[in-house]
PDB file of N, CA, C and O in Angstrom:
ATOM      1  N   SER A   1     -19.668  24.522   4.169  1.00  0.00           N
ATOM      2  CA  SER A   1     -18.990  23.258   3.224  1.00  0.00           C
ATOM      3  C   SER A   1     -18.057  22.607   4.003  1.00  0.00           C
ATOM      4  O   SER A   1     -17.455  23.022   4.993  1.00  0.00           O
ATOM      5  N   HIS A   2     -17.996  21.358   3.350  1.00  0.00           N
ATOM      6  CA  HIS A   2     -17.892  20.205   4.460  1.00  0.00           C
ATOM      7  C   HIS A   2     -16.357  19.486   3.550  1.00  0.00           C
ATOM      8  O   HIS A   2     -16.638  19.363   2.358  1.00  0.00           O
ATOM      9  N   CYS A   3     -15.060  19.075   3.827  1.00  0.00           N
ATOM     10  CA  CYS A   3     -14.420  18.772   2.961  1.00  0.00           C
ATOM     11  C   CYS A   3     -13.295  17.093   4.211  1.00  0.00           C
ATOM     12  O   CYS A   3     -12.521  16.918   5.152  1.00  0.00           O
ATOM     13  N   LYS A   4     -13.933  16.543   3.376  1.00  0.00           N
ATOM     14  CA  LYS A   4     -13.328  14.655   4.163  1.00  0.00           C
ATOM     15  C   LYS A   4     -12.312  14.511   3.646  1.00  0.00           C
ATOM     16  O   LYS A   4     -12.257  15.155   2.598  1.00  0.00           O
ATOM     17  N   VAL A   5     -11.451  13.970   3.863  1.00  0.00           N
ATOM     18  CA  VAL A   5     -10.036  13.572   3.868  1.00  0.00           C
ATOM     19  C   VAL A   5      -9.781  12.114   4.173  1.00  0.00           C
ATOM     20  O   VAL A   5      -9.604  11.811   5.353  1.00  0.00           O
ATOM     21  N   PHE A   6      -9.736  11.019   3.084  1.00  0.00           N
ATOM     22  CA  PHE A   6      -8.791   9.924   3.210  1.00  0.00           C
ATOM     23  C   PHE A   6      -7.546   9.867   2.831  1.00  0.00           C
ATOM     24  O   PHE A   6      -7.110  10.224   1.737  1.00  0.00           O
ATOM     25  N   TYR A   7      -6.855   9.350   3.858  1.00  0.00           N
ATOM     26  CA  TYR A   7      -4.912   9.422   3.701  1.00  0.00           C
ATOM     27  C   TYR A   7      -4.970   7.927   2.862  1.00  0.00           C
ATOM     28  O   TYR A   7      -4.055   7.821   2.046  1.00  0.00           O
ATOM     29  N   LEU A   8      -5.483   7.283   2.901  1.00  0.00           N
ATOM     30  CA  LEU A   8      -4.748   5.944   2.510  1.00  0.00           C
ATOM     31  C   LEU A   8      -5.591   5.055   1.065  1.00  0.00           C
ATOM     32  O   LEU A   8      -5.620   3.882   0.694  1.00  0.00           O
ATOM     33  N   ILE A   9      -6.135   6.208   0.622  1.00  0.00           N
ATOM     34  CA  ILE A   9      -6.883   6.111  -0.816  1.00  0.00           C
ATOM     35  C   ILE A   9      -6.252   6.356  -1.562  1.00  0.00           C
ATOM     36  O   ILE A   9      -5.469   7.286  -1.375  1.00  0.00           O
ATOM     37  N   SER A  10      -6.260   5.719  -2.678  1.00  0.00           N
ATOM     38  CA  SER A  10      -5.585   6.313  -4.053  1.00  0.00           C
ATOM     39  C   SER A  10      -6.753   6.059  -5.069  1.00  0.00           C
ATOM     40  O   SER A  10      -6.757   4.916  -5.525  1.00  0.00           O
ATOM     41  N   PRO A  11      -7.738   6.890  -5.513  1.00  0.00           N
ATOM     42  CA  PRO A  11      -8.890   6.684  -6.327  1.00  0.00           C
ATOM     43  C   PRO A  11      -7.913   7.135  -7.475  1.00  0.00           C
ATOM     44  O   PRO A  11      -6.981   7.931  -7.592  1.00  0.00           O
ATOM     45  N   ILE A  12      -8.870   5.854  -8.594  1.00  0.00           N
ATOM     46  CA  ILE A  12      -8.492   5.592 -10.150  1.00  0.00           C
ATOM     47  C   ILE A  12      -9.392   6.755 -10.951  1.00  0.00           C
ATOM     48  O   ILE A  12     -10.614   6.771 -11.092  1.00  0.00           O
ATOM     49  N   VAL A  13      -8.684   7.451 -11.295  1.00  0.00           N
ATOM     50  CA  VAL A  13     -10.430   8.420 -11.962  1.00  0.00           C
ATOM     51  C   VAL A  13      -9.994   8.243 -13.635  1.00  0.00           C
ATOM     52  O   VAL A  13      -8.830   8.310 -14.028  1.00  0.00           O
ATOM     53  N   ALA A  14     -11.177   8.006 -14.510  1.00  0.00           N
ATOM     54  CA  ALA A  14     -11.515   8.044 -15.727  1.00  0.00           C
ATOM     55  C   ALA A  14     -12.278   7.999 -16.570  1.00  0.00           C
ATOM     56  O   ALA A  14     -13.182   7.489 -15.909  1.00  0.00           O
ATOM     57  N   ASP A  15     -12.650   8.102 -17.435  1.00  0.00           N
ATOM     58  CA  ASP A  15     -13.915   8.738 -18.462  1.00  0.00           C
ATOM     59  C   ASP A  15     -15.118   7.308 -18.233  1.00  0.00           C
ATOM     60  O   ASP A  15     -16.320   7.433 -18.467  1.00  0.00           O
ATOM     61  N   THR A  16     -14.542   6.145 -17.792  1.00  0.00           N
ATOM     62  CA  THR A  16     -15.766   5.407 -17.863  1.00  0.00           C
ATOM     63  C   THR A  16     -15.569   4.203 -16.896  1.00  0.00           C
ATOM     64  O   THR A  16     -14.370   4.297 -16.632  1.00  0.00           O
ATOM     65  N   HIS A  17     -15.785   3.714 -16.586  1.00  0.00           N
ATOM     66  CA  HIS A  17     -15.409   2.224 -15.430  1.00  0.00           C
ATOM     67  C   HIS A  17     -14.439   1.029 -16.102  1.00  0.00           C
ATOM     68  O   HIS A  17     -13.547   0.498 -15.441  1.00  0.00           O
ATOM     69  N   ASP A  18     -14.707   0.693 -17.415  1.00  0.00           N
ATOM     70  CA  ASP A  18     -13.828   0.309 -18.036  1.00  0.00           C
ATOM     71  C   ASP A  18     -12.692   0.657 -18.137  1.00  0.00           C
ATOM     72  O   ASP A  18     -11.895  -0.247 -17.888  1.00  0.00           O
ATOM     73  N   GLU A  19     -12.107   1.935 -18.493  1.00  0.00           N
ATOM     74  CA  GLU A  19     -10.635   2.329 -18.583  1.00  0.00           C
ATOM     75  C   GLU A  19     -10.106   2.739 -16.978  1.00  0.00           C
ATOM     76  O   GLU A  19      -8.937   2.730 -16.593  1.00  0.00           O
ATOM     77  N   ALA A  20     -11.361   3.109 -16.151  1.00  0.00           N
ATOM     78  CA  ALA A  20     -10.824   2.697 -14.748  1.00  0.00           C
ATOM     79  C   ALA A  20     -10.078   1.286 -14.844  1.00  0.00           C
ATOM     80  O   ALA A  20      -8.955   1.274 -15.349  1.00  0.00           O
ATOM     81  N   VAL A  21     -10.466   0.475 -14.529  1.00  0.00           N
ATOM     82  CA  VAL A  21     -10.321  -0.912 -14.257  1.00  0.00           C
ATOM     83  C   VAL A  21      -8.952  -1.065 -15.560  1.00  0.00           C
ATOM     84  O   VAL A  21      -8.034  -1.715 -15.060  1.00  0.00           O
ATOM     85  N   ALA A  22      -8.729  -0.775 -16.558  1.00  0.00           N
ATOM     86  CA  ALA A  22      -8.014  -0.802 -17.365  1.00  0.00           C
ATOM     87  C   ALA A  22      -6.726  -0.191 -16.878  1.00  0.00           C
ATOM     88  O   ALA A  22      -5.615  -0.711 -16.978  1.00  0.00           O
ATOM     89  N   LYS A  23      -6.951   0.730 -16.453  1.00  0.00           N
ATOM     90  CA  LYS A  23      -5.725   2.276 -15.796  1.00  0.00           C
ATOM     91  C   LYS A  23      -5.258   1.187 -14.479  1.00  0.00           C
ATOM     92  O   LYS A  23      -4.093   0.799 -14.384  1.00  0.00           O
ATOM     93  N   ARG A  24      -6.436   0.730 -13.409  1.00  0.00           N
ATOM     94  CA  ARG A  24      -5.944  -0.063 -12.451  1.00  0.00           C
ATOM     95  C   ARG A  24      -4.622  -1.323 -12.790  1.00  0.00           C
ATOM     96  O   ARG A  24      -3.486  -1.174 -12.339  1.00  0.00           O
ATOM     97  N   ASP A  25      -4.985  -2.402 -13.556  1.00  0.00           N
ATOM     98  CA  ASP A  25      -4.826  -3.205 -13.718  1.00  0.00           C
ATOM     99  C   ASP A  25      -2.945  -3.044 -13.697  1.00  0.00           C
ATOM    100  O   ASP A  25      -2.009  -3.464 -13.017  1.00  0.00           O
ATOM    101  N   ARG A  26      -3.255  -1.778 -15.429  1.00  0.00           N
ATOM    102  CA  ARG A  26      -1.797  -1.594 -15.354  1.00  0.00           C
ATOM    103  C   ARG A  26      -0.510  -1.226 -14.516  1.00  0.00           C
ATOM    104  O   ARG A  26       0.663  -1.596 -14.543  1.00  0.00           O
ATOM    105  N   TRP A  27      -1.078  -0.539 -13.931  1.00  0.00           N
ATOM    106  CA  TRP A  27      -1.014  -0.005 -12.686  1.00  0.00           C
ATOM    107  C   TRP A  27       0.096  -0.741 -11.795  1.00  0.00           C
ATOM    108  O   TRP A  27       1.302  -0.632 -11.571  1.00  0.00           O
ATOM    109  N   PHE A  28      -1.339  -1.823 -11.283  1.00  0.00           N
ATOM    110  CA  PHE A  28      -1.167  -3.002 -10.134  1.00  0.00           C
ATOM    111  C   PHE A  28      -0.149  -3.941 -11.136  1.00  0.00           C
ATOM    112  O   PHE A  28       0.615  -4.333 -10.253  1.00  0.00           O
ATOM    113  N   ASN A  29       0.263  -4.435 -12.131  1.00  0.00           N
ATOM    114  CA  ASN A  29       1.289  -4.542 -13.120  1.00  0.00           C
ATOM    115  C   ASN A  29       2.594  -3.860 -12.894  1.00  0.00           C
ATOM    116  O   ASN A  29       3.674  -4.449 -12.942  1.00  0.00           O
ATOM    117  N   ASP A  30       2.499  -3.062 -12.737  1.00  0.00           N
ATOM    118  CA  ASP A  30       4.007  -2.491 -13.271  1.00  0.00           C
ATOM    119  C   ASP A  30       5.125  -2.867 -12.354  1.00  0.00           C
ATOM    120  O   ASP A  30       4.580  -2.556 -11.295  1.00  0.00           O
ATOM    121  N   PRO A  31       5.978  -3.193 -12.104  1.00  0.00           N
ATOM    122  CA  PRO A  31       7.047  -3.511 -11.269  1.00  0.00           C
ATOM    123  C   PRO A  31       7.821  -2.566 -10.776  1.00  0.00           C
ATOM    124  O   PRO A  31       9.025  -2.740 -10.584  1.00  0.00           O
ATOM    125  N   GLN A  32       6.975  -1.082 -10.435  1.00  0.00           N
ATOM    126  CA  GLN A  32       7.451  -0.522  -9.558  1.00  0.00           C
ATOM    127  C   GLN A  32       6.248  -0.104  -8.835  1.00  0.00           C
ATOM    128  O   GLN A  32       6.365   0.821  -8.031  1.00  0.00           O
ATOM    129  N   TYR A  33       4.853  -0.780  -9.050  1.00  0.00           N
ATOM    130  CA  TYR A  33       3.753  -0.402  -7.900  1.00  0.00           C
ATOM    131  C   TYR A  33       4.427  -1.149  -6.519  1.00  0.00           C
ATOM    132  O   TYR A  33       4.397  -0.621  -5.407  1.00  0.00           O
ATOM    133  N   VAL A  34       5.022  -2.436  -6.795  1.00  0.00           N
ATOM    134  CA  VAL A  34       5.306  -2.539  -5.243  1.00  0.00           C
ATOM    135  C   VAL A  34       6.123  -1.750  -4.278  1.00  0.00           C
ATOM    136  O   VAL A  34       5.910  -1.665  -3.068  1.00  0.00           O
ATOM    137  N   GLU A  35       7.288  -1.064  -5.093  1.00  0.00           N
ATOM    138  CA  GLU A  35       8.481  -0.018  -4.216  1.00  0.00           C
ATOM    139  C   GLU A  35       7.278   1.003  -4.445  1.00  0.00           C
ATOM    140  O   GLU A  35       6.825   0.880  -3.307  1.00  0.00           O
ATOM    141  N   TYR A  36       6.610   1.708  -4.909  1.00  0.00           N
ATOM    142  CA  TYR A  36       5.450   2.607  -4.654  1.00  0.00           C
ATOM    143  C   TYR A  36       4.903   2.871  -3.434  1.00  0.00           C
ATOM    144  O   TYR A  36       4.877   3.875  -2.722  1.00  0.00           O
ATOM    145  N   MET A  37       4.385   1.541  -3.320  1.00  0.00           N
ATOM    146  CA  MET A  37       3.560   1.054  -2.361  1.00  0.00           C
ATOM    147  C   MET A  37       4.001   0.790  -0.897  1.00  0.00           C
ATOM    148  O   MET A  37       3.489   0.994   0.204  1.00  0.00           O
ATOM    149  N   LEU A  38       5.285   0.195  -1.390  1.00  0.00           N
ATOM    150  CA  LEU A  38       6.481   0.265   0.257  1.00  0.00           C
ATOM    151  C   LEU A  38       6.843   1.377   0.781  1.00  0.00           C
ATOM    152  O   LEU A  38       6.919   1.552   1.997  1.00  0.00           O
ATOM    153  N   ALA A  39       7.122   2.307  -0.158  1.00  0.00           N
ATOM    154  CA  ALA A  39       7.364   3.478   0.076  1.00  0.00           C
ATOM    155  C   ALA A  39       6.008   4.807   1.166  1.00  0.00           C
ATOM    156  O   ALA A  39       6.073   5.566   2.133  1.00  0.00           O
ATOM    157  N   GLU A  40       5.154   4.417   0.332  1.00  0.00           N
ATOM    158  CA  GLU A  40       3.553   5.122   0.883  1.00  0.00           C
ATOM    159  C   GLU A  40       3.787   4.301   2.555  1.00  0.00           C
ATOM    160  O   GLU A  40       4.049   5.052   3.495  1.00  0.00           O
ATOM    161  N   ILE A  41       3.712   3.291   2.731  1.00  0.00           N
ATOM    162  CA  ILE A  41       3.172   2.594   4.097  1.00  0.00           C
ATOM    163  C   ILE A  41       4.409   2.646   4.559  1.00  0.00           C
ATOM    164  O   ILE A  41       4.367   2.311   5.743  1.00  0.00           O
ATOM    165  N   SER A  42       5.661   2.934   4.180  1.00  0.00           N
ATOM    166  CA  SER A  42       7.077   2.889   4.803  1.00  0.00           C
ATOM    167  C   SER A  42       7.138   4.493   5.592  1.00  0.00           C
ATOM    168  O   SER A  42       7.711   4.644   6.671  1.00  0.00           O
ATOM    169  N   SER A  43       6.367   5.765   4.762  1.00  0.00           N
ATOM    170  CA  SER A  43       6.557   6.901   5.318  1.00  0.00           C
ATOM    171  C   SER A  43       5.620   7.024   6.452  1.00  0.00           C
ATOM    172  O   SER A  43       5.774   7.495   7.579  1.00  0.00           O
ATOM    173  N   ILE A  44       4.378   6.353   5.730  1.00  0.00           N
ATOM    174  CA  ILE A  44       3.150   6.477   6.938  1.00  0.00           C
ATOM    175  C   ILE A  44       3.773   6.426   8.923  1.00  0.00           C
ATOM    176  O   ILE A  44       3.749   7.060   9.978  1.00  0.00           O
ATOM    177  N   THR A  45       4.346   4.927   8.155  1.00  0.00           N
ATOM    178  CA  THR A  45       4.825   3.974   9.732  1.00  0.00           C
ATOM    179  C   THR A  45       5.741   4.367  10.127  1.00  0.00           C
ATOM    180  O   THR A  45       5.995   4.106  11.303  1.00  0.00           O
ATOM    181  N   GLU A  46       6.629   5.135   9.391  1.00  0.00           N
ATOM    182  CA  GLU A  46       8.080   5.015   9.937  1.00  0.00           C
ATOM    183  C   GLU A  46       9.136   3.846  10.431  1.00  0.00           C
ATOM    184  O   GLU A  46       9.902   3.681  11.380  1.00  0.00           O
ATOM    185  N   ILE A  47       8.668   3.005   9.042  1.00  0.00           N
ATOM    186  CA  ILE A  47       9.439   1.497   9.214  1.00  0.00           C
ATOM    187  C   ILE A  47       9.902   1.625   8.240  1.00  0.00           C
ATOM    188  O   ILE A  47       9.352   2.646   7.826  1.00  0.00           O
ATOM    189  N   ASP A  48      10.790   1.205   7.266  1.00  0.00           N
ATOM    190  CA  ASP A  48      11.625   0.694   6.023  1.00  0.00           C
ATOM    191  C   ASP A  48      11.537  -0.375   5.457  1.00  0.00           C
ATOM    192  O   ASP A  48      12.406  -1.226   5.264  1.00  0.00           O
ATOM    193  N   PHE A  49      10.284  -0.352   5.124  1.00  0.00           N
ATOM    194  CA  PHE A  49       9.717  -1.969   4.254  1.00  0.00           C
ATOM    195  C   PHE A  49      11.133  -2.481   3.408  1.00  0.00           C
ATOM    196  O   PHE A  49      11.610  -3.545   3.804  1.00  0.00           O
ATOM    197  N   LYS A  50      11.866  -1.753   2.209  1.00  0.00           N
ATOM    198  CA  LYS A  50      12.398  -2.319   1.813  1.00  0.00           C
ATOM    199  C   LYS A  50      13.577  -3.476   2.246  1.00  0.00           C
ATOM    200  O   LYS A  50      14.105  -4.333   1.537  1.00  0.00           O
ATOM    201  N   GLN A  51      13.836  -3.072   4.088  1.00  0.00           N
ATOM    202  CA  GLN A  51      14.984  -3.842   4.768  1.00  0.00           C
ATOM    203  C   GLN A  51      14.508  -5.216   4.179  1.00  0.00           C
ATOM    204  O   GLN A  51      15.346  -5.926   3.623  1.00  0.00           O
ATOM    205  N   PHE A  52      13.186  -5.630   4.274  1.00  0.00           N
ATOM    206  CA  PHE A  52      12.710  -6.648   4.252  1.00  0.00           C
ATOM    207  C   PHE A  52      12.707  -7.645   2.759  1.00  0.00           C
ATOM    208  O   PHE A  52      12.648  -7.236   1.599  1.00  0.00           O
ATOM    209  N   ASP A  53      12.795  -9.149   3.285  1.00  0.00           N
ATOM    210  CA  ASP A  53      12.762  -9.715   1.546  1.00  0.00           C
ATOM    211  C   ASP A  53      11.474 -10.003   0.987  1.00  0.00           C
ATOM    212  O   ASP A  53      10.603 -10.742   1.448  1.00  0.00           O
ATOM    213  N   LEU A  54      11.464  -9.292  -0.115  1.00  0.00           N
ATOM    214  CA  LEU A  54       9.653  -9.264  -0.774  1.00  0.00           C
ATOM    215  C   LEU A  54       9.063 -10.371  -0.960  1.00  0.00           C
ATOM    216  O   LEU A  54       8.021 -10.383  -1.615  1.00  0.00           O
ATOM    217  N   ASP A  55       9.675 -11.723  -0.348  1.00  0.00           N
ATOM    218  CA  ASP A  55       9.225 -13.173  -1.022  1.00  0.00           C
ATOM    219  C   ASP A  55       9.079 -13.889   0.207  1.00  0.00           C
ATOM    220  O   ASP A  55       8.721 -15.062   0.102  1.00  0.00           O
ATOM    221  N   GLU A  56       9.343 -13.288   1.695  1.00  0.00           N
ATOM    222  CA  GLU A  56       9.257 -13.699   2.696  1.00  0.00           C
ATOM    223  C   GLU A  56       7.975 -13.191   3.530  1.00  0.00           C
ATOM    224  O   GLU A  56       7.230 -12.292   3.142  1.00  0.00           O
ATOM    225  N   PRO A  57       7.862 -13.752   4.477  1.00  0.00           N
ATOM    226  CA  PRO A  57       6.504 -12.986   5.306  1.00  0.00           C
ATOM    227  C   PRO A  57       7.081 -12.084   6.279  1.00  0.00           C
ATOM    228  O   PRO A  57       8.004 -12.385   7.036  1.00  0.00           O
ATOM    229  N   VAL A  58       6.441 -10.858   6.219  1.00  0.00           N
ATOM    230  CA  VAL A  58       6.681  -9.768   7.008  1.00  0.00           C
ATOM    231  C   VAL A  58       7.013 -10.238   8.553  1.00  0.00           C
ATOM    232  O   VAL A  58       6.245 -11.002   9.138  1.00  0.00           O
ATOM    233  N   PRO A  59       8.202  -9.734   9.170  1.00  0.00           N
ATOM    234  CA  PRO A  59       9.084 -10.140  10.458  1.00  0.00           C
ATOM    235  C   PRO A  59       7.556  -9.336  11.588  1.00  0.00           C
ATOM    236  O   PRO A  59       6.818  -8.529  11.022  1.00  0.00           O
ATOM    237  N   GLU A  60       7.405  -9.540  12.451  1.00  0.00           N
ATOM    238  CA  GLU A  60       6.984  -8.819  13.500  1.00  0.00           C
ATOM    239  C   GLU A  60       7.695  -7.472  13.422  1.00  0.00           C
ATOM    240  O   GLU A  60       8.893  -7.310  13.191  1.00  0.00           O
ATOM    241  N   VAL A  61       6.852  -6.605  13.630  1.00  0.00           N
ATOM    242  CA  VAL A  61       7.470  -4.617  13.416  1.00  0.00           C
ATOM    243  C   VAL A  61       6.663  -4.665  14.532  1.00  0.00           C
ATOM    244  O   VAL A  61       5.903  -5.502  15.020  1.00  0.00           O
ATOM    245  N   TRP A  62       7.170  -3.108  14.917  1.00  0.00           N
ATOM    246  CA  TRP A  62       6.664  -2.112  15.526  1.00  0.00           C
ATOM    247  C   TRP A  62       6.704  -0.370  15.225  1.00  0.00           C
ATOM    248  O   TRP A  62       7.669   0.049  14.586  1.00  0.00           O
ATOM    249  N   THR A  63       6.078   0.216  15.502  1.00  0.00           N
ATOM    250  CA  THR A  63       6.406   1.479  14.938  1.00  0.00           C
ATOM    251  C   THR A  63       6.073   2.575  16.042  1.00  0.00           C
ATOM    252  O   THR A  63       5.117   2.266  16.753  1.00  0.00           O
ATOM    253  N   ASN A  64       6.602   3.647  16.288  1.00  0.00           N
ATOM    254  CA  ASN A  64       6.248   5.368  16.665  1.00  0.00           C
ATOM    255  C   ASN A  64       5.439   5.996  15.782  1.00  0.00           C
ATOM    256  O   ASN A  64       4.818   7.036  16.002  1.00  0.00           O
ATOM    257  N   GLY A  65       5.449   5.165  14.467  1.00  0.00           N
ATOM    258  CA  GLY A  65       4.216   6.323  13.458  1.00  0.00           C
ATOM    259  C   GLY A  65       3.196   5.816  13.523  1.00  0.00           C
ATOM    260  O   GLY A  65       3.066   5.090  14.509  1.00  0.00           O
ATOM    261  N   GLU A  66       2.411   5.880  12.903  1.00  0.00           N
ATOM    262  CA  GLU A  66       1.403   5.707  12.609  1.00  0.00           C
ATOM    263  C   GLU A  66       0.543   4.219  12.740  1.00  0.00           C
ATOM    264  O   GLU A  66       0.261   3.597  11.716  1.00  0.00           O
ATOM    265  N   ARG A  67       0.179   3.745  14.017  1.00  0.00           N
ATOM    266  CA  ARG A  67       0.086   2.411  14.299  1.00  0.00           C
ATOM    267  C   ARG A  67      -1.153   1.382  13.687  1.00  0.00           C
ATOM    268  O   ARG A  67      -1.255   0.180  13.444  1.00  0.00           O
ATOM    269  N   GLY A  68      -2.072   2.657  13.585  1.00  0.00           N
ATOM    270  CA  GLY A  68      -3.629   1.955  12.843  1.00  0.00           C
ATOM    271  C   GLY A  68      -3.377   1.522  11.291  1.00  0.00           C
ATOM    272  O   GLY A  68      -4.012   0.723  10.603  1.00  0.00           O
ATOM    273  N   SER A  69      -2.081   2.422  10.926  1.00  0.00           N
ATOM    274  CA  SER A  69      -1.991   2.158   9.205  1.00  0.00           C
ATOM    275  C   SER A  69      -1.024   0.787   9.349  1.00  0.00           C
ATOM    276  O   SER A  69      -1.015  -0.110   8.505  1.00  0.00           O
ATOM    277  N   LEU A  70      -0.460   0.792  10.200  1.00  0.00           N
ATOM    278  CA  LEU A  70       0.833  -0.653  10.232  1.00  0.00           C
ATOM    279  C   LEU A  70       0.135  -1.942  10.736  1.00  0.00           C
ATOM    280  O   LEU A  70       0.678  -3.047  10.727  1.00  0.00           O
ATOM    281  N   GLU A  71      -1.505  -1.619  11.312  1.00  0.00           N
ATOM    282  CA  GLU A  71      -1.997  -3.007  11.696  1.00  0.00           C
ATOM    283  C   GLU A  71      -3.022  -3.105  10.436  1.00  0.00           C
ATOM    284  O   GLU A  71      -3.430  -4.257  10.285  1.00  0.00           O
ATOM    285  N   ALA A  72      -3.499  -2.235   9.563  1.00  0.00           N
ATOM    286  CA  ALA A  72      -4.074  -2.124   8.415  1.00  0.00           C
ATOM    287  C   ALA A  72      -3.621  -3.251   7.314  1.00  0.00           C
ATOM    288  O   ALA A  72      -3.971  -4.357   6.901  1.00  0.00           O
ATOM    289  N   PHE A  73      -2.547  -2.181   7.092  1.00  0.00           N
ATOM    290  CA  PHE A  73      -1.518  -2.922   6.220  1.00  0.00           C
ATOM    291  C   PHE A  73      -1.133  -4.405   6.231  1.00  0.00           C
ATOM    292  O   PHE A  73      -1.035  -5.034   5.177  1.00  0.00           O
ATOM    293  N   LEU A  74      -0.824  -5.189   7.931  1.00  0.00           N
ATOM    294  CA  LEU A  74      -0.575  -5.893   7.912  1.00  0.00           C
ATOM    295  C   LEU A  74      -1.424  -6.670   8.097  1.00  0.00           C
ATOM    296  O   LEU A  74      -1.242  -7.665   7.394  1.00  0.00           O
ATOM    297  N   SER A  75      -2.531  -6.751   8.871  1.00  0.00           N
ATOM    298  CA  SER A  75      -3.627  -7.329   8.862  1.00  0.00           C
ATOM    299  C   SER A  75      -4.746  -7.935   6.951  1.00  0.00           C
ATOM    300  O   SER A  75      -5.454  -8.773   6.393  1.00  0.00           O
ATOM    301  N   GLY A  76      -4.016  -6.611   6.866  1.00  0.00           N
ATOM    302  CA  GLY A  76      -4.674  -7.173   4.865  1.00  0.00           C
ATOM    303  C   GLY A  76      -3.933  -7.544   4.047  1.00  0.00           C
ATOM    304  O   GLY A  76      -4.147  -7.445   2.839  1.00  0.00           O
ATOM    305  N   GLY A  77      -3.166  -7.922   4.440  1.00  0.00           N
ATOM    306  CA  GLY A  77      -1.805  -9.057   3.805  1.00  0.00           C
ATOM    307  C   GLY A  77      -1.400 -10.432   4.841  1.00  0.00           C
ATOM    308  O   GLY A  77      -0.325 -11.023   4.939  1.00  0.00           O
ATOM    309  N   LYS A  78      -2.513 -10.636   5.448  1.00  0.00           N
ATOM    310  CA  LYS A  78      -2.018 -11.736   6.877  1.00  0.00           C
ATOM    311  C   LYS A  78      -1.636 -12.702   5.679  1.00  0.00           C
ATOM    312  O   LYS A  78      -2.166 -12.857   4.579  1.00  0.00           O
ATOM    313  N   ASP A  79      -0.086 -13.541   6.513  1.00  0.00           N
ATOM    314  CA  ASP A  79       0.296 -14.420   5.842  1.00  0.00           C
ATOM    315  C   ASP A  79       0.582 -14.294   4.365  1.00  0.00           C
ATOM    316  O   ASP A  79       0.831 -15.346   3.777  1.00  0.00           O
ATOM    317  N   LYS A  80       0.585 -13.288   3.750  1.00  0.00           N
ATOM    318  CA  LYS A  80       1.370 -12.488   2.503  1.00  0.00           C
ATOM    319  C   LYS A  80       2.797 -12.324   2.719  1.00  0.00           C
ATOM    320  O   LYS A  80       3.275 -12.212   3.848  1.00  0.00           O
ATOM    321  N   THR A  81       3.725 -12.304   1.274  1.00  0.00           N
ATOM    322  CA  THR A  81       4.527 -11.879   1.307  1.00  0.00           C
ATOM    323  C   THR A  81       4.537 -10.280   1.452  1.00  0.00           C
ATOM    324  O   THR A  81       3.432  -9.941   1.876  1.00  0.00           O
ATOM    325  N   LEU A  82       5.252  -9.335   1.286  1.00  0.00           N
ATOM    326  CA  LEU A  82       5.497  -7.925   0.806  1.00  0.00           C
ATOM    327  C   LEU A  82       5.064  -7.812  -0.785  1.00  0.00           C
ATOM    328  O   LEU A  82       4.149  -7.138  -1.258  1.00  0.00           O
ATOM    329  N   ARG A  83       5.871  -8.562  -1.373  1.00  0.00           N
ATOM    330  CA  ARG A  83       5.309  -9.107  -3.101  1.00  0.00           C
ATOM    331  C   ARG A  83       4.136  -9.384  -3.373  1.00  0.00           C
ATOM    332  O   ARG A  83       3.800  -9.245  -4.549  1.00  0.00           O
ATOM    333  N   GLU A  84       3.236  -9.815  -2.485  1.00  0.00           N
ATOM    334  CA  GLU A  84       2.054 -10.469  -2.865  1.00  0.00           C
ATOM    335  C   GLU A  84       1.021  -9.386  -2.180  1.00  0.00           C
ATOM    336  O   GLU A  84      -0.195  -9.556  -2.262  1.00  0.00           O
TER     337      GLU A  84
END
């Protein structure tokens, strides 16, 4: 048997697709979601993202932590603020 591990995936499980979409929307619109996601990426990359203004572009950063995750995170939000 095999087990695949996806480190940066947060599956949303529900009985139906519509329920999963509603759950996702509630989760993403929760004010604590930004803090949760920043804590997650901070843990992985060893960069404290809470030190940065949520409404300003992310400054250039470097890490001894997980660089691939940092690059993916930053490229996915290119030209966006942390809040966005």
